N, C-alpha and C positions, 0 to 999 in steps of 0.2 A: 417529703411528704409522702403520702403513701393515699393514692386512691384508689377508689371503682368506678371501671367505664366496660361499657358495650362496643366491644370491635370487630377491626375489620380487617380481615388479613389478604394485603394486595398481591397482587401476580406480576412480575415484570416492572413493576414501579415502585419509588420511593417517594413519599409527598415529601417537605420542612418547613419545620417554622418561618415565620415570617413569607409566606407567600401561599398566594389564593391560586386553587386549581380543584377543576371537574374531574370525576370514575365515575366510570357505567358498572353497577353491582349485578349480580344474574344468582348467584347462589344465596338460595332460602335462606339461612343462616345472615347473611351478610343485610341480607335486604329486611329482616326484623331487626336486625340493630342500628339500624337507621331510623327505623319507626319508631323501635324506645329511646332512640337520643332524643327524633322531635316529640317524645311525650314528656318531658323532665327536663334538663337544663343545655340541648342541644350539642352537646362536647360526645365528639367520638373518639376510639385510639387507633390511630392507623401503622400499622404492621405491618412490615416485606417478609413476604415468603421467599425461603432459600433456593426450596424447587417451585417453579409457576408449575409443575406438571399435578401437584399434591393436590387432592378432591376437597381435603377434608384434615388442613394440620397444625397440630397439634405443638405443646410447646417449643420445642425441638426443633421445630421444621420454620420456627420462626424469628428472623431476628430480634437481639437482644430490646436493641435501639427502636423504639418507634414516635409517633406525632399523635400530640395533644391537639385534636384541632376541634374544633367550629364550624357547625352546620349552616352555609348562607342562602342554600334553597335545594328547593326534591323536585322533581321529573320524572313521571311517569314516559318509557317509552316503550310501542310494541313490543313483545316477546317478551315480556315479563323481564323488563329491565328499567332498571331506576338509575337516575344519571342523580349523583351529589355533587353542589358547586361545595367545597371545602376553602376554611382558611388555617395554613398550620398556627398555632401556640406555642408550643414549649417541647422540647425530649420529653420522655421516657420508656423508665427501661422497665420491662416487662415482669414480670416477677412469677403472676401463676394464674391461667387461663382455664375457665369451669365453661360447660353449653352442652347439652344434645344438639342431634339430631334433629327436635323440632325446635328449640329455641338457640337464641342468640350466642357468640363467646362474649362471654364477659372476660376482661381482664386484669386484672391485679396490676398497677403500677404504682412506680417511685418515679416524682416528679421532681424538677432537678430545678425550675421558680426561674428564681432568676442572679442568680448568687452567685453563679460560674458568670457571669455574662457586665453587673451593675461594675461603673469606676468607681471607684474610692474617689470623691470628692479633694481629700486630703493630700493625696499622695499623685505629685506632678509628676513621676516616674513613669506609674503607670498609664496617665495620663498620654504620655511622649509613645511610649508604647504601643497601645490602641492605633495614637496616628501613623506611626510610622506604617506596622501593620495596614490599617487602608489607603494609605500610597501604595505602598508596594503592591495590594493587590491591585488596582487598578493602573499601577503600573505594565503587571503582566498582562492583563485582562485587556490595554491598550495595544499592547505585540500581538497576541492572539487575535485580537481585531483583524490587524494587517492580514491575518492567514485567513479567515474567515471574515469576510466584510459582511453580510449579512446580519450573522449575528448580531458584530459590535454597532453596525450599524439602528438595528430595534432595539438595544440594553443602554447603551453608553449612557444615557441624557438620564436613562431611569437608578442608574449607578452614581453619577454621579452626586446626584443628591442625597448619596447614603452616606455618613459621617460614622453611622454602629460601624465597628468592624462585625460583632456578631452577626447582626440584620446584614451585611454586606457579602458575608462568606454564603448567609442561608440563601441567599435572592441569586447571586451569580452561579450556586452549585444545581440551583435549582432551574436555572433557565439555559443551563451551557447543554448541548447538544451531547450528551455522555450518555452512556448506557447504568442503569437503573443502578449496578451494584456500587460502581466510582460517588454516585450519587449519596449509596447506605453506606460507605467509607468516612463521606464526611458528617450525615446525621451522626454515626457511633461517636464520635471525640467532642463527646460533653465537653472537656474544656478547651475555650478559646485558644491557645497556642500551640494544641496536639493540631485541628480544625485548622488553623493559619496553614500548619507546615503539609498537616495533608494536600489541601484545597490547592500548595502554589506548586507540593508537585502534579496534582493531574493537570491540573495548565503547561507545567512545564512539558510534562510528556506530549500532551497533545500538541503544544506547536514544535514538539522535535518530527513529531506523525503529522503532522501538514506540511514540514521547511522538505520532508523526506517527499513526498509523494506530488508534491511541487515541482523537487528536484527531476522526479521521474518521469512527470508530464511534459515537463520542460524539452526532456528527451527525445523523449518519445516524437511530441510536435516538430520538435527540430529533423527529425527523418523523416516525420510524414511531409513535411516540406518540402529536403530533398527529392524524394522519390518525384511529388509533384511535379518542382522545379526541373528534373531529368525529362518527367515524360512530357512534359509542353517542349523543352529543346529539342528530344527524340519529333514532338512533332512534325513542329517549325522545319527542323532538318531534312523530314521524309518532304513537306513542302515545298523548300529551295528546290533539294533534288528536283524533284517533277516539272518545277517550273522551270530550271535546267536542259530538264530532260537525262537527267542520269542515267543509268541502265540500274534497275530497279535487282536487279539481278548481284548488286554491290555488297545489299542489305544482306540479303537471304543469305549471298554465300561469308558474309560476311557471322550470321547467326550460326549456321553450321561449321566456320570453324571453330566458333564458342561451344558447342556442343563433342568438339572433336577434342580441344583444349581439356575438358571438361572428365573425357577418360583417359588423355592421356597420362600412361606414368612417366611419372617428369617428376623435378625436385619442387617447390615452391620456386627458387628461383631462377629456374628455365621458365614455368610455370607463365610466371609475373610480367616475364619480359615477352613474351606468345603473348601474351593478350594487348601490350600492351602494342603490340603490331598488329595484331587485327582491330585495337585503336582507331589507329591511323591508318589502319588501309578501309574503317566506317567511313573517316569519311575523306574519302578522295573520289575526285569524279569517274567512273565505271569507261569512261573513254581514253583516259590520260596513260602515256608510258610509266607512269608512275607505281600507278595502279596495278599496273600488268607484272611489272617487278615485284612491286612488294607481296603478293598474290602469288605467282612463285615461291617466294622467301619462305610465306609462313607455312604451303603446304609443306615443302622440302625440312623446316623443321618441325610440325607435323608427324611425317611418317620418319623422323628418326627415334634409331630403338637407345634412346634415352637411358633410362633405367634397366635394361637389358642383358645381360651378358652372357654369351656361351661360356661354356667350358676347354680350358686352357687346354690344345693336344701339340705336344713337345715331338709328337713323331718326326726327326727329319726326314722320313723316306717319302712321308705324306706330303710335307712341303713341299719339296721335291717334284713330285707327283701335281699340286698345284698352278706351285709356280710354271710347270710346263706347258699344263693344260692352260693357261689362263694368260700368259704372256709371249710372245712368238721371240724370237734371239732371244739378245741381253741378256750372251751368257757370263760374262764378270762381272754383268748388279748383282746376277743366282745366285754364283761362285760366292758375294759379299754377303748375302743376304743367308744362304743359310750357313756360314763361316760364324755371321756375330749367332744362329740361335743355335750353332755348337758351342758357343762359348757362354752364351747364361744358360743352359743347360750345363752346363758343368759348374758352374760359379756359382749359379742360382740365382744370379741378381737381375734387377728389374723387372721382380714380382711387383704384381699391382693389388 
């Protein structure tokens, strides 16, 4: 059926049938449309803008499917704002739009009535399909409520009483905390099966996103709890050391060793072992003999040139001079070393 109604272009908002909701209008065209509707049959066509920034949208800037609504209440607010309470009645397809700057928008609409939603009384298979849709939607919403308990608590009882799949889908989509574009996807589905598939996909996506967020939050929470636990334990350890008279220099030295370790050029394996020794040193009493030994050991490890290597000098004359300068006596030992270096130069074996 083709009808003509005053129209209001909604910004970032989609209103579905079978729902009662209010919205505010401030554009002159929209206010005039509400006034004209109140003076006639109190019916209004509500259609969402594709781009909420457009101030004077035409047909191409509006979604094709909107909602025929019945006005329940109109309130004038300060600042030339009008608040309208409406009840969505049915879907309508926008065919044409007329209106000037001085008048309201007048929409030519094709309505669908209840033809797509009526259950054939003599078709048991159709009734079973609809019952299956209702049960499936309620089961999915139950799963959704586990991730969004506030939403579930607010609307579970309301949805439990609904047995008509078309009404249930519209009410679900209208009350879900999703953006208006997803609600528009549900509104644009005239046929029930298409609407069912669309809404199920949206619910499943929301459930999956919520599950991922919960995993991330759990991981962050565990990390925070671990850091808090380590902080408390360090504070307790510091208190115990003070009570036992442990020298505070040990803690400061351990921190200095960690700084030196960070700057050390060594493999990850070497660094891991040195860090383990530093942790053990931090636990020791500063006055114990083991602490002194560990301190020397750590300092020795930190001073070693782990990943530093000088270029090899194979000059036998230089080797002999170094041996004579650094070592007194040991003639036979020096000779053996020089012989070894000479053989190595000839065979070129033993290179690293």
